[in-house]
N, C-alpha and C positions, 0 to 999 in steps of 0.2 A: 683545102684541108688536103684533100687527096690526092692536089699534083705533090705537094707536101711528102705525102706517104710515097706515092711511086719512088721520086727521087731519094729517095731513103734506101731503095730496095734498089735500085739501080746503085749507089754508091759501095752498097756491102759487097755486091757481090761482081763490079768490077775489080778489087784487089784482088778478087780470087781468083782472076782469071789473068790478072798480070803476075802470080805467084807462079802459076803456070807457068805462064811465058816463059818470065827470067828464070824458072827451075833449067827449061830446055834449054836457054841461052845461057847460065852456065854453066854448060855442062859441055858446049859448044868454047867456050871460052880457056876452061879448064884442060881440055884437050888440047887448046891451040896450040 
């Protein structure tokens, strides 16, 4: 049960990082 909880936390923190990554990428793509 504990490992499942940890996996959920990782699942939630991952999209947040991807959003920041995509924001930086979209900026480069728009100016390209």
